[in-house]
C-alpha positions in Angstrom: 0.0 0.0 0.0 2.7 2.4 0.9 4.5 2.0 -2.4 1.3 2.5 -4.4 0.3 5.5 -2.3 3.5 7.4 -2.9 3.9 6.5 -6.6 4.0 9.4 -9.1 1.6 7.5 -11.4 -0.7 6.3 -8.7 -4.3 5.9 -9.7 -7.2 7.3 -7.8 -8.9 4.0 -7.1 -8.2 0.3 -6.8 -9.1 -3.0 -5.2 -7.6 -4.5 -2.1 -8.1 -8.2 -2.5 -6.6 -10.9 -0.4 -7.6 -13.9 1.7 -9.7 -13.6 4.9 -7.8 -12.7 8.1 -4.9 -10.8 6.5 -5.8 -7.3 7.7 -7.6 -5.7 4.8 -10.0 -3.9 7.1 -7.3 -2.6 9.4 -5.2 -1.5 6.4 -8.1 0.3 4.8 -9.0 2.2 8.1 -5.3 3.2 8.5 -5.2 4.7 5.0 -8.5 6.5 5.6 -7.3 7.9 8.9 -4.0 9.0 7.3 -5.8 10.7 4.4 -8.1 12.5 6.9 -5.1 13.9 8.8 -3.4 15.2 5.7 -6.5 16.6 4.0 
């Protein structure tokens, strides 16, 4: 996520797909909180 977030050619959308239990929800909330703090 960090590499994609800081890429010069990063898109404005995407999909976070992985198996259950690997932290997708926590990762998404962390990105949303970071965006909220920098906005």
